[in-house]
C-alpha positions in Angstrom: 153.3 -156.4 143.0 151.4 -157.6 140.1 153.1 -157.2 136.8 150.7 -157.8 133.8 149.7 -156.0 130.7 147.1 -153.7 132.4 149.7 -152.6 135.1 152.3 -151.8 132.6 149.9 -149.8 130.4 149.0 -147.7 133.4 152.6 -147.0 133.9 153.0 -145.9 130.3 150.3 -143.5 130.8 152.0 -142.2 133.9 155.3 -141.9 132.1 153.8 -139.8 129.5 152.5 -137.4 132.1 156.0 -136.9 133.5 158.6 -134.6 131.9 159.3 -137.3 129.4 159.6 -135.6 126.0 162.4 -133.1 126.6 164.8 -131.3 124.5 167.7 -133.3 125.5 165.8 -136.7 125.9 163.0 -138.6 124.0 161.4 -137.5 120.9 158.3 -138.8 119.2 159.7 -140.6 116.2 158.1 -140.5 112.8 155.7 -143.3 111.7 156.6 -143.5 108.0 154.5 -145.1 105.4 156.6 -147.2 103.0 155.0 -147.4 99.6 157.8 -149.5 98.1 157.9 -152.0 100.9 154.1 -152.1 101.1 154.1 -153.0 97.3 156.7 -155.7 98.1 154.8 -157.2 101.0 151.3 -156.8 100.0 150.2 -154.9 103.2 150.1 -151.4 104.2 153.5 -151.1 105.9 154.7 -148.5 108.2 158.0 -147.9 109.6 158.3 -146.7 113.3 161.6 -145.0 113.1 163.4 -145.4 116.4 166.6 -145.3 114.4 165.9 -141.6 114.3 165.6 -141.4 118.1 168.2 -139.1 120.1 170.6 -141.8 120.8 169.8 -143.7 117.6 167.7 -146.3 119.5 164.5 -146.8 121.3 166.5 -147.4 124.5 166.4 -143.8 125.5 162.8 -144.2 126.2 163.2 -146.9 128.9 166.2 -145.3 130.5 164.5 -141.8 130.8 161.6 -143.5 132.5 163.8 -145.3 134.9 166.0 -142.2 135.6 162.9 -140.1 136.3 161.6 -142.6 138.7 164.7 -142.8 141.0 164.4 -141.7 144.5 166.6 -138.7 145.8 169.1 -141.1 147.5 169.8 -143.2 144.5 170.2 -139.9 142.4 172.9 -138.7 144.7 174.8 -142.0 144.8 174.5 -142.8 141.1 173.5 -145.8 139.1 174.9 -148.8 137.5 173.7 -150.7 134.4 174.8 -153.3 131.9 174.3 -153.1 128.1 175.4 -154.5 124.8 175.5 -150.8 123.7 172.2 -149.1 123.1 170.9 -149.2 126.8 174.2 -147.9 128.0 174.3 -145.0 125.6 170.6 -144.2 126.5 171.2 -144.5 130.4 174.2 -142.4 130.0 172.2 -139.6 128.2 169.4 -139.8 130.6 171.7 -139.7 133.5 173.8 -136.8 132.2 170.6 -134.7 131.7 169.7 -135.2 135.4 173.3 -134.7 136.6 173.5 -138.5 138.0 176.8 -140.4 137.8 176.6 -143.8 136.0 178.7 -146.9 135.4 177.9 -149.0 132.5 179.1 -152.6 132.2 179.5 -154.0 128.7 180.6 -157.1 126.9 184.3 -156.7 125.6 182.8 -157.4 122.2 180.8 -154.1 122.2 180.8 -152.5 118.7 183.1 -149.3 118.4 180.2 -147.2 117.5 178.2 -147.9 120.6 181.4 -147.7 122.8 182.2 -144.3 121.6 178.7 -143.1 122.0 178.6 -144.1 125.7 182.0 -142.6 126.7 181.1 -139.4 124.8 178.2 -139.0 127.2 180.5 -138.9 130.3 179.7 -142.5 131.5 182.3 -144.8 133.2 182.7 -147.9 130.9 183.7 -151.3 132.3 184.2 -154.2 129.8 183.4 -157.8 130.9 184.7 -160.8 129.0 182.1 -163.3 127.6 178.4 -162.9 126.6 176.2 -160.1 127.5 174.7 -161.8 130.5 178.1 -161.8 132.2 178.1 -158.0 132.1 174.6 -158.0 133.5 175.6 -160.3 136.4 178.6 -158.3 137.2 176.9 -155.1 137.2 174.1 -156.4 139.3 176.6 -157.8 141.8 178.5 -154.4 142.2 175.3 -152.5 142.6 174.3 -154.9 145.4 177.7 -154.6 147.0 177.9 -150.8 146.8 174.2 -150.0 147.5 173.7 -148.4 144.2 170.5 -148.5 142.0 170.8 -151.0 139.1 168.8 -150.3 136.0 168.3 -153.5 134.0 168.1 -153.1 130.2 164.8 -155.1 130.2 163.9 -156.6 133.6 162.6 -153.3 135.1 158.9 -152.1 135.0 159.9 -148.4 134.6 162.1 -149.4 131.6 159.4 -151.5 130.0 156.9 -148.8 130.6 159.3 -146.2 128.9 159.5 -148.6 125.9 155.7 -148.8 125.9 155.5 -145.1 124.9 156.1 -146.3 121.3 152.7 -148.0 121.4 151.0 -144.7 122.5 152.5 -142.9 119.6 151.5 -145.8 117.1 148.0 -145.7 118.6 147.6 -142.1 118.2 148.8 -141.9 114.6 147.4 -145.2 113.3 144.5 -146.3 115.5 143.6 -149.0 112.8 146.9 -150.8 113.1 146.3 -154.6 112.7 149.8 -156.0 113.5 153.2 -154.8 115.0 156.4 -156.6 114.4 159.2 -156.3 117.0 162.7 -157.7 117.3 163.3 -159.3 120.7 166.2 -159.6 122.9 165.5 -159.5 126.7 161.9 -158.7 125.9 161.5 -155.1 127.3 160.6 -153.5 124.0 157.9 -156.0 123.0 156.6 -156.3 126.5 156.0 -152.5 126.7 154.6 -152.1 123.2 152.4 -155.3 123.4 151.0 -154.5 127.0 150.0 -150.9 125.9 148.5 -151.8 122.6 146.7 -154.9 123.9 145.0 -152.8 126.6 143.3 -150.6 124.0 143.0 -153.0 121.1 143.1 -156.6 122.2 142.8 -158.0 118.5 146.1 -156.2 117.5 148.8 -158.8 116.6 152.1 -158.5 118.5 154.6 -160.5 116.6 158.0 -161.2 118.2 161.0 -161.7 115.9 164.1 -163.4 116.8 167.4 -164.3 114.9 167.8 -168.0 114.6 171.3 -167.7 115.9 170.2 -166.2 119.2 166.6 -167.0 120.2 167.2 -166.9 123.9 164.0 -165.5 125.2 162.0 -167.6 122.8 163.4 -170.8 124.1 162.7 -169.7 127.5 159.1 -169.0 126.7 158.7 -172.5 125.1 160.3 -173.9 128.3 158.1 -171.8 130.6 161.2 -170.8 132.6 164.4 -169.1 132.2 167.0 -171.6 130.7 170.4 -171.4 129.3 170.4 -171.2 125.5 173.5 -171.6 123.2 174.0 -168.9 120.8 175.9 -168.2 117.6 177.3 -164.9 116.3 174.5 -162.7 114.7 174.1 -159.4 113.0 171.6 -158.6 115.5 174.0 -158.0 118.3 171.4 -155.6 120.0 169.2 -158.7 120.7 171.9 -161.2 121.7 172.4 -162.5 125.2 170.6 -164.5 127.7 167.7 -163.6 130.1 168.3 -163.3 133.8 166.5 -165.3 136.4 163.1 -163.9 137.4 162.9 -161.6 134.4 159.4 -160.2 134.3 159.5 -160.0 130.7 159.0 -163.8 130.4 155.3 -163.8 131.8 154.6 -160.5 129.9 155.7 -161.9 126.6 153.7 -165.0 127.1 150.6 -162.8 127.8 151.0 -160.3 124.9 152.7 -162.3 122.1 150.5 -163.2 119.1 153.1 -165.0 117.1 156.9 -165.7 117.1 159.2 -165.8 114.0 162.9 -166.7 113.6 165.0 -165.4 110.8 168.3 -166.3 109.3 171.4 -164.1 108.9 170.8 -163.8 105.2 167.1 -162.8 105.8 168.3 -160.1 108.3 170.9 -158.7 105.8 168.4 -158.7 103.0 166.0 -156.6 105.4 168.7 -154.1 106.1 169.5 -153.7 102.5 165.9 -153.1 101.5 165.6 -150.4 104.1 168.7 -148.8 102.9 167.8 -148.9 99.2 164.2 -147.7 99.6 164.5 -145.3 102.5 168.2 -144.5 102.9 168.4 -145.6 106.5 171.3 -147.6 107.6 169.9 -149.8 110.4 171.3 -152.2 112.8 170.8 -155.9 112.6 168.3 -155.9 115.4 166.1 -153.6 113.3 166.5 -155.7 110.3 165.1 -158.8 112.3 161.6 -157.2 112.5 161.2 -156.5 108.8 162.6 -159.9 108.0 160.1 -161.4 110.2 157.2 -159.9 108.1 158.8 -160.8 104.8 158.9 -164.5 106.0 155.3 -164.8 105.4 153.8 -161.5 104.0 150.6 -163.1 102.6 149.3 -163.7 106.1 149.2 -159.8 106.5 148.0 -158.9 103.0 145.8 -155.8 103.0 146.4 -155.2 106.7 148.0 -152.1 108.4 151.4 -153.4 109.7 154.0 -151.5 111.8 157.7 -152.6 111.7 159.7 -151.2 114.6 163.0 -150.0 113.4 164.5 -150.3 116.9 167.9 -148.6 116.1 170.6 -147.5 113.7 173.7 -147.7 115.7 175.9 -149.9 113.5 179.6 -149.4 112.3 180.2 -149.0 108.6 182.3 -152.1 108.8 179.5 -154.2 110.2 177.0 -152.9 107.7 179.3 -153.4 104.9 179.9 -157.0 106.1 176.2 -157.6 106.0 176.0 -156.3 102.5 179.0 -158.5 101.4 177.1 -161.5 102.8 174.5 -160.7 100.1 177.0 -160.4 97.4 178.8 -163.6 98.1 175.6 -165.7 98.4 174.5 -164.7 94.8 
């Protein structure tokens, strides 16, 4: 099977024709013009508010797409997935809506907010010590051993196509978009958005943004293959963790990425504070990464129509306060 931008875009169109936008599932999120952040950056800045999605994160899109595409046998037996939190909550909600049993493997360091959201949706939660890729490996192993469907948080064409529905909404509301900034973990979000937008508007810039403390997929792209990358703790826990062997997001990102930017922990915290101050949204670190990426070099996009994908808002008060304290102590 060929997996490229054109094939992913075709799957996005197919997903949208399915019962995708449902009362208990995905909603079309606001594309909110930010006058204050536009003035600050010098561009026409729009926020794609996936922090207002039903599970507080874009992940419900990919999970719903994958669940809808399960065969009858897999639906009966149930599914397994791995997640740092958001994909787990999304898969739990999508599976619950379809009456499908689900087990979710998570790193033992999962935030309390994300853990509570997953368990409240009726999923079985299994904690695995170590980085996020340990949970992914264990979940994939158990799925193979038990003959169950495994839904990868990013290495799955149905998941990627589901995330690409964000691009369809952006294209519909802002056809003149010049650039889209997206935080990157395993690459499912930016692969879906980039594949669909590039198919309709090849000149649009797709900018991938990484925390300097965890640029795993970026280093793999540079190497041309999946490699092990050392990481430090980051506010952007939603993008943390390595990439599994054979990930389809590696070639997709190489195809659709226009530019790559790394941001510091302070820059992430500053972006989180700006969104809170000007829009009242408490966003998670991964969402702050995308805005921080633009603010790294705003003059390059002066006068252009730019979309920042606020990928999620699932963050504990404690972690958000920690980020704000980081700014106070650095002054």
